[in-house]
All heavy atoms as TSV, in Angstrom:
chain	resi	resn	atom	element	x	y	z
A	1	MET	N	N	119.667	151.005	109.330
A	1	MET	CA	C	118.980	151.337	108.104
A	1	MET	C	C	118.276	150.088	107.592
A	1	MET	O	O	118.855	149.007	107.543
A	1	MET	CB	C	119.987	151.850	107.075
A	1	MET	CG	C	119.420	152.013	105.696
A	1	MET	SD	S	120.595	152.691	104.510
A	1	MET	CE	C	121.442	151.219	103.986
A	2	LYS	N	N	117.042	150.253	107.202
A	2	LYS	CA	C	116.261	149.163	106.636
A	2	LYS	C	C	116.026	149.476	105.157
A	2	LYS	O	O	115.739	150.609	104.795
A	2	LYS	CB	C	114.925	149.045	107.370
A	2	LYS	CG	C	114.055	147.947	106.857
A	2	LYS	CD	C	112.769	147.868	107.667
A	2	LYS	CE	C	111.878	146.787	107.096
A	2	LYS	NZ	N	110.589	146.747	107.759
A	3	VAL	N	N	116.165	148.454	104.319
A	3	VAL	CA	C	115.918	148.614	102.889
A	3	VAL	C	C	114.717	147.755	102.517
A	3	VAL	O	O	114.696	146.556	102.787
A	3	VAL	CB	C	117.147	148.200	102.047
A	3	VAL	CG1	C	116.852	148.343	100.561
A	3	VAL	CG2	C	118.369	149.032	102.425
A	4	VAL	N	N	113.703	148.384	101.906
A	4	VAL	CA	C	112.511	147.693	101.445
A	4	VAL	C	C	112.572	147.662	99.921
A	4	VAL	O	O	112.754	148.695	99.281
A	4	VAL	CB	C	111.224	148.416	101.910
A	4	VAL	CG1	C	109.991	147.744	101.345
A	4	VAL	CG2	C	111.165	148.474	103.427
A	5	PHE	N	N	112.424	146.466	99.358
A	5	PHE	CA	C	112.470	146.305	97.903
A	5	PHE	C	C	111.058	146.180	97.342
A	5	PHE	O	O	110.223	145.490	97.919
A	5	PHE	CB	C	113.252	145.041	97.526
A	5	PHE	CG	C	114.725	145.146	97.789
A	5	PHE	CD1	C	115.275	144.627	98.947
A	5	PHE	CD2	C	115.563	145.758	96.879
A	5	PHE	CE1	C	116.632	144.712	99.200
A	5	PHE	CE2	C	116.930	145.851	97.116
A	5	PHE	CZ	C	117.462	145.327	98.282
A	6	ASP	N	N	110.831	146.823	96.215
A	6	ASP	CA	C	109.592	146.656	95.474
A	6	ASP	C	C	109.466	145.192	95.075
A	6	ASP	O	O	110.477	144.553	94.756
A	6	ASP	CB	C	109.650	147.551	94.219
A	6	ASP	CG	C	108.354	147.571	93.466
A	6	ASP	OD1	O	108.178	146.690	92.598
A	6	ASP	OD2	O	107.529	148.450	93.733
A	7	PRO	N	N	108.267	144.634	95.085
A	7	PRO	CA	C	108.094	143.214	94.726
A	7	PRO	C	C	108.537	142.867	93.299
A	7	PRO	O	O	108.795	141.705	93.000
A	7	PRO	CB	C	106.588	142.968	94.871
A	7	PRO	CG	C	106.049	144.128	95.616
A	7	PRO	CD	C	107.018	145.246	95.516
A	8	ASP	N	N	108.649	143.856	92.421
A	8	ASP	CA	C	109.063	143.614	91.033
A	8	ASP	C	C	110.562	143.387	90.879
A	8	ASP	O	O	111.023	143.011	89.806
A	8	ASP	CB	C	108.651	144.778	90.135
A	8	ASP	CG	C	107.148	144.894	89.985
A	8	ASP	OD1	O	106.445	143.877	90.196
A	8	ASP	OD2	O	106.665	145.989	89.662
A	9	ILE	N	N	111.335	143.621	91.921
A	9	ILE	CA	C	112.784	143.473	91.832
A	9	ILE	C	C	113.155	142.003	92.035
A	9	ILE	O	O	112.801	141.407	93.054
A	9	ILE	CB	C	113.499	144.362	92.870
A	9	ILE	CG1	C	113.212	145.830	92.546
A	9	ILE	CG2	C	114.998	144.083	92.886
A	9	ILE	CD1	C	113.808	146.810	93.514
A	10	PRO	N	N	113.854	141.410	91.068
A	10	PRO	CA	C	114.231	139.991	91.175
A	10	PRO	C	C	115.166	139.739	92.362
A	10	PRO	O	O	116.023	140.564	92.680
A	10	PRO	CB	C	114.965	139.710	89.859
A	10	PRO	CG	C	114.625	140.832	88.952
A	10	PRO	CD	C	114.294	142.009	89.818
A	11	GLU	N	N	114.973	138.596	92.998
A	11	GLU	CA	C	115.792	138.209	94.157
A	11	GLU	C	C	117.286	138.193	93.825
A	11	GLU	O	O	118.106	138.562	94.656
A	11	GLU	CB	C	115.379	136.818	94.663
A	11	GLU	CG	C	114.086	136.800	95.439
A	11	GLU	CD	C	114.168	137.526	96.768
A	11	GLU	OE1	O	115.227	137.476	97.429
A	11	GLU	OE2	O	113.169	138.151	97.147
A	12	ASP	N	N	117.621	137.776	92.615
A	12	ASP	CA	C	119.032	137.591	92.269
A	12	ASP	C	C	119.820	138.894	92.132
A	12	ASP	O	O	121.052	138.857	92.065
A	12	ASP	CB	C	119.178	136.744	90.999
A	12	ASP	CG	C	118.541	137.377	89.774
A	12	ASP	OD1	O	117.602	138.170	89.926
A	12	ASP	OD2	O	118.988	137.067	88.656
A	13	ILE	N	N	119.164	140.052	92.119
A	13	ILE	CA	C	119.927	141.300	92.036
A	13	ILE	C	C	119.871	142.118	93.334
A	13	ILE	O	O	120.508	143.168	93.427
A	13	ILE	CB	C	119.499	142.172	90.840
A	13	ILE	CG1	C	118.076	142.712	91.004
A	13	ILE	CG2	C	119.680	141.430	89.537
A	13	ILE	CD1	C	117.748	143.819	90.010
A	14	LYS	N	N	119.145	141.647	94.323
A	14	LYS	CA	C	119.013	142.417	95.572
A	14	LYS	C	C	120.350	142.611	96.285
A	14	LYS	O	O	120.636	143.697	96.777
A	14	LYS	CB	C	117.996	141.762	96.508
A	14	LYS	CG	C	116.574	141.930	96.012
A	14	LYS	CD	C	115.575	141.324	96.968
A	14	LYS	CE	C	114.164	141.516	96.441
A	14	LYS	NZ	N	113.173	140.920	97.340
A	15	GLU	N	N	121.169	141.584	96.337
A	15	GLU	CA	C	122.472	141.699	96.997
A	15	GLU	C	C	123.351	142.711	96.269
A	15	GLU	O	O	124.047	143.515	96.895
A	15	GLU	CB	C	123.161	140.328	97.067
A	15	GLU	CG	C	124.401	140.317	97.924
A	15	GLU	CD	C	124.127	140.653	99.392
A	15	GLU	OE1	O	123.098	140.209	99.935
A	15	GLU	OE2	O	124.952	141.377	99.981
A	16	GLU	N	N	123.313	142.702	94.956
A	16	GLU	CA	C	124.079	143.659	94.158
A	16	GLU	C	C	123.596	145.091	94.418
A	16	GLU	O	O	124.395	146.023	94.503
A	16	GLU	CB	C	123.952	143.320	92.676
A	16	GLU	CG	C	124.827	144.143	91.781
A	16	GLU	CD	C	124.748	143.717	90.318
A	16	GLU	OE1	O	124.312	142.587	90.031
A	16	GLU	OE2	O	125.132	144.536	89.487
A	17	ILE	N	N	122.296	145.260	94.566
A	17	ILE	CA	C	121.743	146.582	94.868
A	17	ILE	C	C	122.238	147.058	96.227
A	17	ILE	O	O	122.648	148.211	96.381
A	17	ILE	CB	C	120.201	146.551	94.828
A	17	ILE	CG1	C	119.718	146.310	93.399
A	17	ILE	CG2	C	119.614	147.842	95.388
A	17	ILE	CD1	C	118.239	146.017	93.280
A	18	LEU	N	N	122.231	146.178	97.219
A	18	LEU	CA	C	122.712	146.539	98.550
A	18	LEU	C	C	124.181	146.962	98.508
A	18	LEU	O	O	124.580	147.929	99.166
A	18	LEU	CB	C	122.509	145.390	99.530
A	18	LEU	CG	C	121.057	145.077	99.897
A	18	LEU	CD1	C	120.985	143.809	100.743
A	18	LEU	CD2	C	120.402	146.242	100.617
A	19	GLN	N	N	124.991	146.256	97.718
A	19	GLN	CA	C	126.402	146.615	97.570
A	19	GLN	C	C	126.543	147.989	96.914
A	19	GLN	O	O	127.388	148.790	97.304
A	19	GLN	CB	C	127.137	145.562	96.753
A	19	GLN	CG	C	127.324	144.259	97.484
A	19	GLN	CD	C	127.952	143.186	96.593
A	19	GLN	OE1	O	128.115	143.371	95.395
A	19	GLN	NE2	N	128.280	142.057	97.198
A	20	THR	N	N	125.711	148.265	95.918
A	20	THR	CA	C	125.749	149.556	95.239
A	20	THR	C	C	125.372	150.680	96.194
A	20	THR	O	O	126.004	151.737	96.187
A	20	THR	CB	C	124.799	149.557	94.022
A	20	THR	OG1	O	125.215	148.535	93.120
A	20	THR	CG2	C	124.819	150.899	93.312
A	21	LEU	N	N	124.357	150.450	97.029
A	21	LEU	CA	C	123.970	151.469	98.010
A	21	LEU	C	C	125.134	151.769	98.954
A	21	LEU	O	O	125.386	152.931	99.286
A	21	LEU	CB	C	122.752	151.009	98.813
A	21	LEU	CG	C	121.448	150.844	98.046
A	21	LEU	CD1	C	120.341	150.368	98.976
A	21	LEU	CD2	C	121.046	152.130	97.348
A	22	GLU	N	N	125.846	150.732	99.344
A	22	GLU	CA	C	127.002	150.920	100.223
A	22	GLU	C	C	128.108	151.688	99.510
A	22	GLU	O	O	128.692	152.622	100.063
A	22	GLU	CB	C	127.512	149.565	100.709
A	22	GLU	CG	C	128.578	149.676	101.765
A	22	GLU	CD	C	128.965	148.317	102.326
A	22	GLU	OE1	O	128.068	147.577	102.754
A	22	GLU	OE2	O	130.164	148.011	102.300
A	23	GLU	N	N	128.397	151.310	98.263
A	23	GLU	CA	C	129.448	151.983	97.488
A	23	GLU	C	C	129.118	153.457	97.257
A	23	GLU	O	O	130.006	154.302	97.268
A	23	GLU	CB	C	129.629	151.290	96.140
A	23	GLU	CG	C	130.284	149.935	96.227
A	23	GLU	CD	C	130.238	149.165	94.915
A	23	GLU	OE1	O	129.781	149.733	93.892
A	23	GLU	OE2	O	130.637	147.995	94.912
A	24	GLU	N	N	127.838	153.752	97.033
A	24	GLU	CA	C	127.409	155.129	96.780
A	24	GLU	C	C	127.186	155.899	98.079
A	24	GLU	O	O	126.787	157.059	98.049
A	24	GLU	CB	C	126.119	155.136	95.949
A	24	GLU	CG	C	126.271	154.573	94.556
A	24	GLU	CD	C	127.128	155.454	93.665
A	24	GLU	OE1	O	127.119	156.698	93.832
A	24	GLU	OE2	O	127.820	154.906	92.782
A	25	GLN	N	N	127.424	155.236	99.188
A	25	GLN	CA	C	127.278	155.817	100.525
A	25	GLN	C	C	125.869	156.344	100.778
A	25	GLN	O	O	125.678	157.431	101.324
A	25	GLN	CB	C	128.329	156.901	100.755
A	25	GLN	CG	C	129.733	156.349	100.685
A	25	GLN	CD	C	130.798	157.398	100.942
A	25	GLN	OE1	O	130.515	158.576	101.076
A	25	GLN	NE2	N	132.031	156.946	101.015
A	26	ILE	N	N	124.876	155.559	100.343
A	26	ILE	CA	C	123.479	155.867	100.631
A	26	ILE	C	C	123.206	155.372	102.037
A	26	ILE	O	O	123.318	154.178	102.313
A	26	ILE	CB	C	122.529	155.181	99.617
A	26	ILE	CG1	C	122.905	155.536	98.177
A	26	ILE	CG2	C	121.082	155.514	99.937
A	26	ILE	CD1	C	122.810	156.998	97.834
A	27	LYS	N	N	122.854	156.285	102.923
A	27	LYS	CA	C	122.676	155.937	104.323
A	27	LYS	C	C	121.433	156.597	104.888
A	27	LYS	O	O	121.021	157.659	104.442
A	27	LYS	CB	C	123.877	156.391	105.151
A	27	LYS	CG	C	125.192	155.794	104.739
A	27	LYS	CD	C	126.311	156.371	105.551
A	27	LYS	CE	C	127.659	155.877	105.037
A	27	LYS	NZ	N	128.766	156.595	105.615
A	28	ALA	N	N	120.845	155.971	105.884
A	28	ALA	CA	C	119.787	156.581	106.675
A	28	ALA	C	C	120.481	157.214	107.873
A	28	ALA	O	O	121.592	156.825	108.218
A	28	ALA	CB	C	118.777	155.523	107.098
A	29	PRO	N	N	119.940	158.182	108.523
A	29	PRO	CA	C	118.586	158.702	108.336
A	29	PRO	C	C	118.478	159.635	107.131
A	29	PRO	O	O	119.456	160.218	106.675
A	29	PRO	CB	C	118.318	159.460	109.635
A	29	PRO	CG	C	119.660	159.904	110.097
A	29	PRO	CD	C	120.618	158.817	109.646
A	30	CYS	N	N	117.253	159.779	106.671
A	30	CYS	CA	C	116.950	160.647	105.543
A	30	CYS	C	C	117.311	162.086	105.888
A	30	CYS	O	O	117.062	162.555	106.999
A	30	CYS	CB	C	115.456	160.532	105.212
A	30	CYS	SG	S	114.882	161.680	103.950
A	31	LYS	N	N	117.876	162.781	104.914
A	31	LYS	CA	C	118.247	164.189	105.099
A	31	LYS	C	C	117.019	165.085	105.279
A	31	LYS	O	O	117.101	166.131	105.885
A	31	LYS	CB	C	119.039	164.678	103.892
A	31	LYS	CG	C	120.343	163.963	103.684
A	31	LYS	CD	C	120.990	164.415	102.394
A	31	LYS	CE	C	122.168	163.537	102.047
A	31	LYS	NZ	N	122.737	163.860	100.749
A	32	GLU	N	N	115.890	164.667	104.703
A	32	GLU	CA	C	114.683	165.498	104.725
A	32	GLU	C	C	113.814	165.271	105.963
A	32	GLU	O	O	113.347	166.217	106.563
A	32	GLU	CB	C	113.845	165.245	103.463
A	32	GLU	CG	C	114.545	165.606	102.181
A	32	GLU	CD	C	114.754	167.103	102.013
A	32	GLU	OE1	O	113.807	167.866	102.263
A	32	GLU	OE2	O	115.884	167.501	101.662
A	33	CYS	N	N	113.580	163.994	106.314
A	33	CYS	CA	C	112.616	163.716	107.388
A	33	CYS	C	C	113.194	162.907	108.547
A	33	CYS	O	O	112.534	162.736	109.566
A	33	CYS	CB	C	111.382	163.016	106.832
A	33	CYS	SG	S	111.647	161.288	106.347
A	34	GLY	N	N	114.391	162.354	108.383
A	34	GLY	CA	C	115.013	161.600	109.458
A	34	GLY	C	C	114.611	160.139	109.534
A	34	GLY	O	O	115.005	159.433	110.456
A	35	ALA	N	N	113.848	159.648	108.555
A	35	ALA	CA	C	113.408	158.251	108.557
A	35	ALA	C	C	114.588	157.306	108.348
A	35	ALA	O	O	115.593	157.671	107.735
A	35	ALA	CB	C	112.360	158.015	107.479
A	36	GLU	N	N	114.454	156.087	108.815
A	36	GLU	CA	C	115.527	155.089	108.759
A	36	GLU	C	C	115.316	154.031	107.668
A	36	GLU	O	O	116.066	153.084	107.590
A	36	GLU	CB	C	115.634	154.380	110.116
A	36	GLU	CG	C	116.107	155.276	111.238
A	36	GLU	CD	C	117.592	155.595	111.175
A	36	GLU	OE1	O	118.359	154.789	110.618
A	36	GLU	OE2	O	117.983	156.658	111.677
A	37	THR	N	N	114.275	154.178	106.840
A	37	THR	CA	C	113.951	153.154	105.846
A	37	THR	C	C	114.101	153.701	104.437
A	37	THR	O	O	113.615	154.780	104.116
A	37	THR	CB	C	112.514	152.641	106.053
A	37	THR	OG1	O	112.369	152.187	107.404
A	37	THR	CG2	C	112.198	151.488	105.119
A	38	ILE	N	N	114.773	152.918	103.585
A	38	ILE	CA	C	114.977	153.258	102.178
A	38	ILE	C	C	114.144	152.296	101.333
A	38	ILE	O	O	114.076	151.099	101.616
A	38	ILE	CB	C	116.468	153.153	101.811
A	38	ILE	CG1	C	117.248	154.247	102.538
A	38	ILE	CG2	C	116.678	153.242	100.308
A	38	ILE	CD1	C	118.745	154.159	102.369
A	39	TYR	N	N	113.511	152.826	100.290
A	39	TYR	CA	C	112.687	152.022	99.393
A	39	TYR	C	C	113.343	151.983	98.023
A	39	TYR	O	O	113.728	153.021	97.478
A	39	TYR	CB	C	111.283	152.623	99.281
A	39	TYR	CG	C	110.325	151.790	98.476
A	39	TYR	CD1	C	109.808	150.612	98.996
A	39	TYR	CD2	C	109.947	152.169	97.203
A	39	TYR	CE1	C	108.924	149.840	98.262
A	39	TYR	CE2	C	109.066	151.406	96.457
A	39	TYR	CZ	C	108.563	150.245	96.996
A	39	TYR	OH	O	107.688	149.469	96.265
A	40	VAL	N	N	113.468	150.781	97.458
A	40	VAL	CA	C	114.069	150.609	96.138
A	40	VAL	C	C	112.993	150.070	95.200
A	40	VAL	O	O	112.433	148.996	95.423
A	40	VAL	CB	C	115.265	149.637	96.183
A	40	VAL	CG1	C	115.884	149.487	94.799
A	40	VAL	CG2	C	116.313	150.108	97.184
A	41	ALA	N	N	112.691	150.836	94.155
A	41	ALA	CA	C	111.677	150.442	93.176
A	41	ALA	C	C	112.315	150.274	91.807
A	41	ALA	O	O	113.346	150.878	91.509
A	41	ALA	CB	C	110.582	151.504	93.107
A	42	LEU	N	N	111.688	149.455	90.984
A	42	LEU	CA	C	112.122	149.259	89.604
A	42	LEU	C	C	111.055	149.853	88.701
A	42	LEU	O	O	109.930	149.369	88.640
A	42	LEU	CB	C	112.319	147.776	89.315
A	42	LEU	CG	C	112.836	147.398	87.938
A	42	LEU	CD1	C	114.192	148.041	87.681
A	42	LEU	CD2	C	112.949	145.893	87.803
A	43	ILE	N	N	111.402	150.955	88.032
A	43	ILE	CA	C	110.474	151.643	87.143
A	43	ILE	C	C	111.069	151.599	85.748
A	43	ILE	O	O	112.120	152.183	85.501
A	43	ILE	CB	C	110.247	153.098	87.601
A	43	ILE	CG1	C	109.719	153.110	89.035
A	43	ILE	CG2	C	109.302	153.815	86.653
A	43	ILE	CD1	C	109.715	154.475	89.686
A	44	ASP	N	N	110.375	150.894	84.859
A	44	ASP	CA	C	110.885	150.618	83.520
A	44	ASP	C	C	112.244	149.940	83.667
A	44	ASP	O	O	112.322	148.849	84.172
A	44	ASP	CB	C	110.947	151.885	82.657
A	44	ASP	CG	C	109.558	152.434	82.366
A	44	ASP	OD1	O	108.639	151.618	82.159
A	44	ASP	OD2	O	109.401	153.657	82.357
A	45	ASN	N	N	113.313	150.591	83.286
A	45	ASN	CA	C	114.651	149.992	83.370
A	45	ASN	C	C	115.534	150.788	84.335
A	45	ASN	O	O	116.743	150.818	84.193
A	45	ASN	CB	C	115.277	149.927	81.976
A	45	ASN	CG	C	116.253	148.791	81.855
A	45	ASN	OD1	O	116.124	147.778	82.534
A	45	ASN	ND2	N	117.252	148.948	81.011
A	46	THR	N	N	114.891	151.440	85.311
A	46	THR	CA	C	115.609	152.299	86.245
A	46	THR	C	C	115.307	151.914	87.685
A	46	THR	O	O	114.143	151.753	88.056
A	46	THR	CB	C	115.217	153.777	86.020
A	46	THR	OG1	O	115.488	154.127	84.664
A	46	THR	CG2	C	115.985	154.693	86.937
A	47	LEU	N	N	116.362	151.755	88.475
A	47	LEU	CA	C	116.189	151.558	89.908
A	47	LEU	C	C	116.070	152.926	90.553
A	47	LEU	O	O	116.913	153.797	90.339
A	47	LEU	CB	C	117.394	150.834	90.516
A	47	LEU	CG	C	117.473	149.343	90.297
A	47	LEU	CD1	C	118.785	148.819	90.872
A	47	LEU	CD2	C	116.310	148.631	90.947
A	48	ASP	N	N	115.029	153.118	91.332
A	48	ASP	CA	C	114.780	154.385	92.006
A	48	ASP	C	C	114.920	154.162	93.505
A	48	ASP	O	O	114.190	153.363	94.083
A	48	ASP	CB	C	113.378	154.872	91.654
A	48	ASP	CG	C	113.117	156.293	92.086
A	48	ASP	OD1	O	114.083	157.005	92.419
A	48	ASP	OD2	O	111.940	156.700	92.089
A	49	VAL	N	N	115.865	154.843	94.130
A	49	VAL	CA	C	116.150	154.683	95.557
A	49	VAL	C	C	115.635	155.932	96.270
A	49	VAL	O	O	116.118	157.034	96.026
A	49	VAL	CB	C	117.665	154.508	95.801
A	49	VAL	CG1	C	117.953	154.307	97.278
A	49	VAL	CG2	C	118.209	153.343	94.981
A	50	LYS	N	N	114.630	155.725	97.145
A	50	LYS	CA	C	113.981	156.850	97.814
A	50	LYS	C	C	113.810	156.578	99.295
A	50	LYS	O	O	113.877	155.438	99.752
A	50	LYS	CB	C	112.582	157.073	97.226
A	50	LYS	CG	C	112.584	157.551	95.813
A	50	LYS	CD	C	111.185	157.875	95.371
A	50	LYS	CE	C	111.224	158.474	93.980
A	50	LYS	NZ	N	109.965	159.039	93.580
A	51	CYS	N	N	113.511	157.656	100.019
A	51	CYS	CA	C	113.111	157.521	101.418
A	51	CYS	C	C	111.721	156.892	101.442
A	51	CYS	O	O	110.829	157.309	100.699
A	51	CYS	CB	C	113.080	158.886	102.098
A	51	CYS	SG	S	112.385	158.842	103.767
A	52	TYR	N	N	111.539	155.907	102.287
A	52	TYR	CA	C	110.259	155.207	102.373
A	52	TYR	C	C	109.163	156.124	102.914
A	52	TYR	O	O	108.005	156.004	102.535
A	52	TYR	CB	C	110.409	153.985	103.280
A	52	TYR	CG	C	109.228	153.057	103.281
A	52	TYR	CD1	C	109.019	152.177	102.231
A	52	TYR	CD2	C	108.314	153.055	104.332
A	52	TYR	CE1	C	107.948	151.318	102.225
A	52	TYR	CE2	C	107.229	152.202	104.335
A	52	TYR	CZ	C	107.055	151.330	103.279
A	52	TYR	OH	O	105.979	150.482	103.265
A	53	GLU	N	N	109.525	157.065	103.764
A	53	GLU	CA	C	108.540	157.922	104.427
A	53	GLU	C	C	108.153	159.151	103.596
A	53	GLU	O	O	106.976	159.414	103.403
A	53	GLU	CB	C	109.056	158.375	105.795
A	53	GLU	CG	C	109.307	157.238	106.762
A	53	GLU	CD	C	108.043	156.492	107.156
A	53	GLU	OE1	O	106.982	157.135	107.308
A	53	GLU	OE2	O	108.130	155.260	107.300
A	54	CYS	N	N	109.130	159.917	103.130
A	54	CYS	CA	C	108.807	161.194	102.480
A	54	CYS	C	C	109.030	161.202	100.968
A	54	CYS	O	O	108.646	162.151	100.297
A	54	CYS	CB	C	109.593	162.332	103.129
A	54	CYS	SG	S	111.359	162.384	102.714
A	55	GLY	N	N	109.697	160.172	100.431
A	55	GLY	CA	C	109.924	160.104	98.989
A	55	GLY	C	C	111.149	160.848	98.500
A	55	GLY	O	O	111.373	160.945	97.295
A	56	PHE	N	N	111.969	161.371	99.423
A	56	PHE	CA	C	113.213	162.034	99.020
A	56	PHE	C	C	114.037	161.071	98.163
A	56	PHE	O	O	114.267	159.936	98.538
A	56	PHE	CB	C	114.014	162.466	100.260
A	56	PHE	CG	C	115.380	162.994	99.945
A	56	PHE	CD1	C	115.553	164.269	99.439
A	56	PHE	CD2	C	116.507	162.202	100.145
A	56	PHE	CE1	C	116.821	164.764	99.157
A	56	PHE	CE2	C	117.777	162.688	99.861
A	56	PHE	CZ	C	117.927	163.968	99.366
A	57	SER	N	N	114.461	161.516	96.988
A	57	SER	CA	C	115.192	160.666	96.056
A	57	SER	C	C	116.689	160.689	96.361
A	57	SER	O	O	117.327	161.732	96.310
A	57	SER	CB	C	114.948	161.121	94.626
A	57	SER	OG	O	115.616	160.272	93.723
A	58	TYR	N	N	117.225	159.530	96.703
A	58	TYR	CA	C	118.657	159.392	96.947
A	58	TYR	C	C	119.428	159.190	95.652
A	58	TYR	O	O	120.507	159.735	95.466
A	58	TYR	CB	C	118.941	158.173	97.833
A	58	TYR	CG	C	118.555	158.316	99.274
A	58	TYR	CD1	C	117.368	157.783	99.747
A	58	TYR	CD2	C	119.383	158.964	100.176
A	58	TYR	CE1	C	117.014	157.885	101.082
A	58	TYR	CE2	C	119.049	159.081	101.514
A	58	TYR	CZ	C	117.856	158.538	101.954
A	58	TYR	OH	O	117.504	158.650	103.271
A	59	LEU	N	N	118.864	158.361	94.754
A	59	LEU	CA	C	119.644	157.912	93.612
A	59	LEU	C	C	118.738	157.247	92.589
A	59	LEU	O	O	117.761	156.595	92.948
A	59	LEU	CB	C	120.680	156.893	94.111
A	59	LEU	CG	C	121.637	156.223	93.162
A	59	LEU	CD1	C	122.631	157.235	92.608
A	59	LEU	CD2	C	122.395	155.130	93.902
A	60	GLU	N	N	119.049	157.406	91.313
A	60	GLU	CA	C	118.413	156.650	90.240
A	60	GLU	C	C	119.523	155.990	89.440
A	60	GLU	O	O	120.510	156.630	89.092
A	60	GLU	CB	C	117.581	157.555	89.339
A	60	GLU	CG	C	116.324	158.053	89.998
A	60	GLU	CD	C	115.450	158.859	89.055
A	60	GLU	OE1	O	115.816	159.058	87.879
A	60	GLU	OE2	O	114.380	159.294	89.501
A	61	ILE	N	N	119.357	154.691	89.173
A	61	ILE	CA	C	120.359	153.928	88.439
A	61	ILE	C	C	119.683	153.277	87.233
A	61	ILE	O	O	118.741	152.519	87.405
A	61	ILE	CB	C	120.978	152.814	89.319
A	61	ILE	CG1	C	121.589	153.407	90.592
A	61	ILE	CG2	C	122.003	152.012	88.529
A	61	ILE	CD1	C	121.998	152.364	91.606
A	62	GLU	N	N	120.189	153.594	86.060
A	62	GLU	CA	C	119.638	152.965	84.853
A	62	GLU	C	C	120.322	151.621	84.657
A	62	GLU	O	O	121.545	151.527	84.669
A	62	GLU	CB	C	119.858	153.856	83.629
A	62	GLU	CG	C	119.135	153.331	82.416
A	62	GLU	CD	C	119.171	154.303	81.255
A	62	GLU	OE1	O	119.292	155.519	81.492
A	62	GLU	OE2	O	119.079	153.825	80.121
A	63	LEU	N	N	119.508	150.596	84.514
A	63	LEU	CA	C	120.040	149.250	84.332
A	63	LEU	C	C	120.291	148.993	82.858
A	63	LEU	O	O	119.541	149.431	82.003
A	63	LEU	CB	C	119.058	148.210	84.870
A	63	LEU	CG	C	118.704	148.309	86.346
A	63	LEU	CD1	C	117.694	147.236	86.684
A	63	LEU	CD2	C	119.938	148.161	87.196
A	64	SER	N	N	121.358	148.251	82.589
A	64	SER	CA	C	121.629	147.832	81.221
A	64	SER	C	C	121.780	146.331	81.224
A	64	SER	O	O	122.228	145.734	82.201
A	64	SER	CB	C	122.904	148.491	80.693
A	64	SER	OG	O	124.001	148.135	81.478
A	65	GLU	N	N	121.394	145.720	80.138
A	65	GLU	CA	C	121.491	144.278	80.046
A	65	GLU	C	C	122.892	143.891	79.658
A	65	GLU	O	O	123.510	144.490	78.781
A	65	GLU	CB	C	120.485	143.753	79.020
A	65	GLU	CG	C	119.062	144.081	79.401
A	65	GLU	CD	C	118.092	143.094	78.832
A	65	GLU	OE1	O	118.527	142.054	78.295
A	65	GLU	OE2	O	116.902	143.354	78.930
A	66	GLU	N	N	123.404	142.877	80.361
A	66	GLU	CA	C	124.747	142.401	80.061
A	66	GLU	C	C	124.732	141.520	78.828
A	66	GLU	O	O	123.876	140.675	78.669
A	66	GLU	CB	C	125.298	141.596	81.250
A	66	GLU	CG	C	125.527	142.440	82.467
A	66	GLU	CD	C	126.116	141.634	83.601
A	66	GLU	OE1	O	126.552	140.485	83.366
A	66	GLU	OE2	O	126.136	142.132	84.725
A	67	GLU	N	N	125.718	141.746	77.963
A	67	GLU	CA	C	125.839	140.924	76.777
A	67	GLU	C	C	126.814	139.801	77.068
A	67	GLU	O	O	127.831	139.996	77.699
A	67	GLU	CB	C	126.332	141.765	75.602
A	67	GLU	CG	C	125.341	142.823	75.188
A	67	GLU	CD	C	125.862	143.624	74.013
A	67	GLU	OE1	O	126.722	143.115	73.284
A	67	GLU	OE2	O	125.386	144.754	73.837
A	68	GLU	N	N	126.475	138.625	76.591
A	68	GLU	CA	C	127.341	137.456	76.844
A	68	GLU	C	C	128.209	137.137	75.659
A	68	GLU	O	O	127.940	137.384	74.568
A	68	GLU	CB	C	126.480	136.253	77.199
A	68	GLU	CG	C	125.785	136.477	78.532
A	68	GLU	CD	C	124.996	135.247	78.939
A	68	GLU	OE1	O	125.399	134.117	78.607
A	68	GLU	OE2	O	123.972	135.432	79.573
């Protein structure tokens, strides 16, 4: 499985996203088209995880800011 990140996603959260995909058992191939690539985009404050080829939506995660 290959994961392609939108350029707007900060480098420091990519590893955390990969861990979340594993925990949520997001896996290729796509159920709809059989593609092996997943695309992760950041839209407003939501991570959108889709099939790179057909756009099948695997998961949407709303991000919240951590308070210190």
